[in-house]
C-alpha positions as CSV (number, residue, x, y, z in Angstrom):
1,X,13.2,-28.6,-39.6
2,X,13.0,-25.2,-40.0
3,X,9.6,-24.7,-39.3
4,X,10.6,-26.7,-35.7
5,X,13.1,-24.3,-34.9
6,X,10.9,-21.3,-35.9
7,X,8.0,-22.8,-33.6
8,X,10.4,-23.5,-31.0
9,X,11.9,-20.0,-31.0
10,X,8.5,-18.4,-31.2
11,X,7.3,-20.5,-28.2
12,X,10.3,-19.4,-26.0
13,X,10.1,-16.0,-27.2
14,X,6.2,-16.0,-26.0
15,X,7.4,-17.5,-22.5
16,X,9.9,-15.1,-22.0
17,X,7.4,-12.3,-22.3
18,X,5.0,-13.7,-20.5
19,X,6.2,-12.6,-17.2
20,X,6.7,-8.5,-18.3
21,X,3.0,-8.7,-19.4
22,X,2.5,-9.7,-15.6
23,X,4.5,-7.4,-14.5
24,X,3.0,-4.5,-16.5
25,X,-0.4,-5.6,-15.3
26,X,0.6,-6.1,-12.0
27,X,1.9,-2.5,-11.7
28,X,-1.0,-0.8,-13.3
29,X,-3.3,-2.3,-10.9
30,X,-0.8,-0.7,-8.1
31,X,-1.1,2.6,-9.7
32,X,-4.8,2.3,-9.8
33,X,-4.9,1.2,-6.1
34,X,-2.4,4.0,-5.1
35,X,-4.5,6.7,-7.1
36,X,-7.8,5.3,-5.5
37,X,-6.0,5.5,-2.2
38,X,-5.0,9.1,-2.7
39,X,-8.6,10.2,-3.7
40,X,-9.9,8.3,-0.5
41,X,-7.8,9.7,1.6
42,X,-8.2,13.5,-0.2
43,X,-12.0,12.8,0.5
44,X,-11.4,12.2,4.0
45,X,-9.2,15.1,4.2
46,X,-12.1,17.5,2.8
47,X,-14.7,16.1,5.2
48,X,-12.7,17.3,8.2
49,X,-11.1,20.6,7.2
50,X,-11.5,22.4,10.4
51,X,-8.9,21.3,13.6
52,X,-5.8,19.7,13.4
53,X,-6.9,16.2,12.6
54,X,-4.0,15.6,9.9
55,X,-1.6,17.8,11.1
56,X,1.1,14.4,11.8
57,X,1.5,14.9,7.8
58,X,3.1,18.1,8.2
59,X,6.2,16.4,10.1
60,X,8.8,15.0,8.9
61,X,7.8,11.2,8.1
62,X,9.8,8.4,6.3
63,X,8.0,7.7,2.7
64,X,6.7,4.2,4.1
65,X,5.2,6.0,7.5
66,X,3.8,8.2,5.3
67,X,2.3,5.6,3.0
68,X,0.6,3.5,5.7
69,X,-0.8,6.8,7.5
70,X,-2.3,7.7,4.6
71,X,-3.8,4.1,4.4
72,X,-5.0,4.5,7.7
73,X,-6.3,7.7,7.6
74,X,-8.2,6.8,4.6
75,X,-10.0,3.8,5.8
76,X,-10.2,4.2,9.3
77,X,-13.9,4.9,11.0
78,X,-14.1,8.5,11.7
79,X,-14.8,8.1,15.3
80,X,-10.9,6.8,15.6
81,X,-9.9,9.8,13.3
82,X,-11.4,12.3,16.0
83,X,-11.0,10.1,19.1
84,X,-6.6,10.0,18.8
85,X,-4.3,12.4,17.4
86,X,-1.9,11.9,14.8
87,X,1.4,10.7,17.3
88,X,-1.2,7.9,18.6
89,X,-1.3,6.3,15.0
90,X,2.1,7.2,13.9
91,X,3.5,5.1,16.7
92,X,1.4,2.6,15.8
93,X,2.2,2.7,12.0
94,X,6.2,2.7,13.1
95,X,5.3,-1.0,15.8
96,X,3.4,-2.5,12.4
97,X,6.8,-1.4,10.1
98,X,8.5,-3.0,13.2
99,X,6.8,-6.0,13.3
100,X,7.1,-6.3,9.0
101,X,10.6,-6.1,9.5
102,X,11.4,-8.4,12.4
103,X,8.9,-11.1,12.6
104,X,9.7,-14.0,10.1
105,X,6.2,-13.6,8.3
106,X,7.2,-10.3,7.8
107,X,9.1,-10.5,4.1
108,X,6.2,-13.4,3.0
109,X,2.8,-10.9,3.7
110,X,1.6,-9.3,0.9
111,X,1.4,-5.8,0.9
112,X,-2.6,-5.9,0.5
113,X,-3.1,-8.1,3.7
114,X,-0.4,-6.3,5.9
115,X,-2.4,-3.2,5.3
116,X,-5.8,-4.6,5.9
117,X,-4.6,-7.2,9.0
118,X,-1.4,-5.9,10.4
119,X,-1.3,-2.0,10.0
120,X,-4.7,-1.2,11.7
121,X,-5.1,-0.6,15.1
122,X,-8.1,-2.9,15.0
123,X,-9.8,-5.2,12.2
């Protein structure tokens, strides 16, 4: 009988730990993605050292606005970056954030899908 109790206890313990391992793996993956995003953003910024293409980042931004703009600037086509000013992109970021907050799907859409399919000016 002691073996059954021990087996049950170990099984329950393993089941309780599984979500925390999954959460840790997810956190590591998110940290890695953020690090890659920062590297890609800096690479884009270094490619265009002259002018005021990145001036919008000197303004007062909420954290989620800054994160969204960083994503856009890191991955947008160069012609979009050169063609519009930062205020235009910030306005679009704010509209995308508002849509996520107000639309029924907003709380359900994963961050990755929101960044790739809702946030960009064009897909």
